[in-house]
C-alpha positions in Angstrom: 95.3 129.5 65.5 93.5 127.3 63.0 91.4 124.2 63.5 90.1 122.8 66.7 90.9 124.4 70.0 90.0 123.1 73.4 89.1 125.4 76.4 90.8 123.0 78.8 89.2 121.8 81.9 91.3 122.5 85.0 91.7 119.5 87.4 91.2 120.4 91.0 92.0 117.9 93.8 89.6 117.1 96.7 90.8 120.2 98.7 90.0 122.5 95.7 93.7 123.1 94.7 94.9 123.0 91.1 96.4 119.5 90.5 99.3 120.4 88.2 100.3 116.8 87.5 96.8 116.0 86.3 96.7 119.3 84.3 99.8 118.2 82.4 98.2 114.8 81.8 95.0 116.5 80.5 97.0 118.7 78.2 98.8 115.8 76.7 95.5 113.8 76.5 93.7 116.3 74.3 96.7 117.1 72.1 97.4 113.4 71.5 93.8 113.1 70.3 94.1 115.7 67.6 93.3 119.2 68.8 95.3 121.9 67.0 95.7 124.4 69.9 94.8 124.6 73.6 93.0 127.3 75.6 93.9 127.3 79.3 92.2 129.6 81.7 89.1 129.9 79.6 85.4 129.5 80.7 85.6 125.7 80.9 88.8 126.0 82.8 86.7 127.6 85.7 89.0 130.6 85.3 86.6 133.0 87.1 87.0 130.8 90.2 90.8 131.1 90.1 93.1 133.8 91.3 95.5 135.7 89.0 98.4 133.7 90.3 96.5 130.4 89.7 95.7 131.4 86.2 99.3 132.2 85.4 100.5 128.9 86.9 97.9 127.0 84.8 99.0 128.7 81.6 102.7 128.1 82.4 102.0 124.4 83.2 100.1 123.9 79.9 102.6 125.9 77.8 105.4 123.8 79.2 103.7 120.5 78.4 102.4 121.0 74.8 104.0 121.9 71.5 100.8 123.3 69.9 99.8 127.0 70.2 98.5 128.3 73.5 95.6 130.8 73.5 95.3 131.9 77.1 92.2 133.3 78.7 93.1 136.6 80.3 89.9 138.7 80.5 88.5 140.2 83.6 85.7 142.8 84.2 88.1 145.7 84.1 91.1 146.9 82.1 93.8 146.8 84.9 93.2 143.2 85.8 93.0 142.2 82.1 96.3 143.8 81.2 97.9 142.3 84.3 96.5 138.8 83.4 97.7 139.2 79.8 101.2 140.3 80.9 101.4 137.2 83.2 100.2 134.9 80.4 102.8 136.2 78.1 105.5 135.6 80.7 104.1 132.1 81.2 104.5 131.2 77.5 101.2 131.9 75.9 101.1 132.7 72.2 97.9 134.9 72.3 95.3 136.2 74.6 91.5 135.4 74.6 89.8 138.4 76.2 86.2 138.0 77.3 83.7 140.8 77.1 83.6 142.8 80.3 80.8 141.7 82.6 78.9 142.6 85.7 78.3 146.3 84.6 76.4 147.2 81.5 78.5 148.7 78.6 77.5 150.3 75.3 79.1 149.1 72.1 81.2 152.3 72.0 82.4 151.5 75.5 83.3 147.9 74.5 85.1 149.1 71.4 87.2 151.6 73.4 88.0 149.0 76.0 89.2 146.5 73.5 91.4 149.1 71.8 93.0 149.9 75.2 93.6 146.2 75.8 95.1 145.7 72.4 97.3 148.8 72.8 98.7 147.5 76.1 98.8 143.8 75.4 102.2 142.1 74.7 100.2 139.3 73.0 97.9 139.2 69.9 94.3 139.7 71.2 91.3 137.5 70.3 87.9 138.9 71.3 85.7 136.5 73.2 81.9 137.0 72.9 79.8 134.9 75.2 76.6 136.9 75.9 75.0 134.1 77.9 77.6 134.5 80.6 78.4 138.2 80.3 75.0 139.8 79.4 76.7 141.7 76.6 76.9 141.0 72.9 79.7 142.2 70.6 77.8 143.3 67.5 79.3 142.5 64.1 79.7 146.2 63.4 81.8 146.6 66.6 83.9 143.6 65.8 84.5 145.0 62.2 85.7 148.3 63.7 88.1 146.5 66.0 89.4 144.2 63.2 91.5 147.1 61.8 93.6 147.3 65.0 97.0 145.6 64.3 96.8 143.7 67.6 93.2 142.4 67.4 93.5 139.3 65.3 90.3 137.3 65.7 87.2 136.3 67.7 85.7 133.4 69.5 81.9 133.7 69.0 80.0 131.8 71.6 76.7 133.5 70.9 75.2 130.5 69.3 73.6 132.6 66.5 74.8 131.5 63.0 73.4 134.6 61.3 75.4 136.9 63.6 78.5 134.7 63.0 78.1 135.0 59.3 77.6 138.8 59.4 80.8 139.1 61.5 82.7 136.9 59.2 81.6 138.9 56.2 82.3 142.3 57.8 85.8 141.5 59.0 87.3 139.9 56.0 89.6 136.8 55.4 92.6 138.0 57.5 90.5 138.2 60.7 90.3 134.8 62.4 86.8 133.7 63.4 86.2 130.8 65.7 82.8 129.3 66.7 82.4 128.5 70.4 79.5 126.0 70.1 80.1 122.4 69.2 76.6 122.0 67.9 77.3 124.7 65.2 80.8 123.5 64.3 80.2 122.1 60.8 77.6 124.9 59.9 80.1 127.5 61.0 82.9 125.9 58.9 80.5 126.0 56.0 80.1 129.8 56.7 83.9 130.3 56.6 85.0 129.8 60.2 88.7 129.2 60.8 87.9 126.6 63.4 86.3 126.3 66.8 87.1 126.6 70.5 84.8 123.9 71.9 84.0 122.6 75.3 83.1 119.4 73.4 86.7 118.9 72.6 87.5 118.2 76.3 85.2 115.1 76.2 85.7 113.9 72.6 88.8 115.8 71.2 89.2 113.1 68.6 85.7 113.5 67.2 85.6 117.3 67.5 88.9 117.4 65.6 87.5 115.0 63.0 84.7 117.4 62.2 87.3 120.0 61.2 89.5 117.5 59.4 86.7 116.1 57.3 85.5 119.5 56.3 89.1 120.7 55.4 89.6 117.6 53.3 86.4 118.1 51.3 84.1 115.6 53.1 81.6 118.3 53.9 78.7 115.9 54.2 80.6 113.7 56.6 81.6 116.7 58.7 77.9 117.7 58.9 76.8 114.2 59.8 79.4 113.8 62.6 78.6 117.2 64.0 74.9 116.4 64.0 75.6 113.2 65.9 77.5 115.2 68.6 74.7 117.8 69.2 73.1 116.0 72.1 76.4 115.3 73.9 77.4 118.9 73.4 74.0 120.1 74.8 74.4 117.9 77.8 77.9 119.1 78.8 77.3 122.7 78.1 73.7 124.0 78.4 72.5 121.2 80.6 75.3 120.3 83.0 78.2 122.7 82.3 81.7 122.2 83.7 80.7 119.3 86.0 79.2 117.6 82.9 82.4 118.1 80.9 84.5 116.6 83.7 82.1 113.6 84.1 82.5 112.9 80.3 86.3 113.2 80.5 86.5 110.8 83.5 84.4 108.3 81.6 87.0 108.3 78.9 89.9 107.9 81.4 91.1 111.5 81.4 92.2 112.8 84.8 89.7 115.7 84.9 89.7 116.0 88.6 86.9 117.7 90.6 85.0 120.9 89.8 85.7 123.8 92.1 83.1 125.1 94.5 80.4 126.4 94.0 80.2 123.8 91.2 79.2 120.3 92.4 79.8 116.9 90.8 76.9 115.4 88.8 74.4 113.1 90.5 74.2 109.5 89.5 71.3 110.0 86.9 73.1 112.9 85.2 76.4 111.0 85.2 74.7 108.0 83.5 73.2 110.3 80.9 76.5 111.9 80.0 78.3 108.5 79.9 75.6 107.1 77.6 75.9 110.0 75.2 79.7 109.6 75.1 79.4 105.9 74.4 76.9 106.5 71.7 79.2 108.9 69.9 82.2 106.7 70.2 80.3 103.6 69.1 79.1 105.4 65.9 82.3 107.3 65.1 85.1 105.9 67.2 
């Protein structure tokens, strides 16, 4: 897993069911526009609003459609569900598992470390840690990540904490063989400067071509160009993550002709004003860099 990954939006139809034909189309749409790997059943997939069976079908559908690596979201609040979800993802064709920090209950760093070791011991797939404190209320400290990095089946982390200092500390403590991905599109170029292996970005649902170009420019040595492009995407990234979330992501995708479908309840589609704002930000980015 290197480069730009996309936590794929899941298209739902008007009845709230997963639309598998549109899911296949979305998978092809983002891959055709340059992403290096896909992440079905992640946060932007609305995975916490899906059943275990639905998650497995989503992973299987995406894995069947694409030729790039598949990093499947398999985390739940507890060990039993996480291992079951990971087993199903492996059977569905995933290449690795992205396991979110347990949420709802509070856990110490020692508890989190023990939990992830249990997951890694029982997982049929390589495990990537997923740190997203805004959603879980818990933070994986760099020292905890460094301790887990010595496990043969814990191979990397998606850091969605939005704190570049913490990201740099984690990168430094874990060493070059441990893969570090940033989860914030607004920090993509700075994180690459700090040694990130890539990103797993909600932004890549809306502008997979431009998100991928940030990585490609940086890899090819155009560091200044990568920084400039990333800076020009900050407002779009803010709108479809911090401001409007998954409904914003889907509104941006539909504006570009991608069959994003509807958000699943309790999410609601954007109102007209918010939709116009998101569309304008997409158009601005494409007019400048498209």
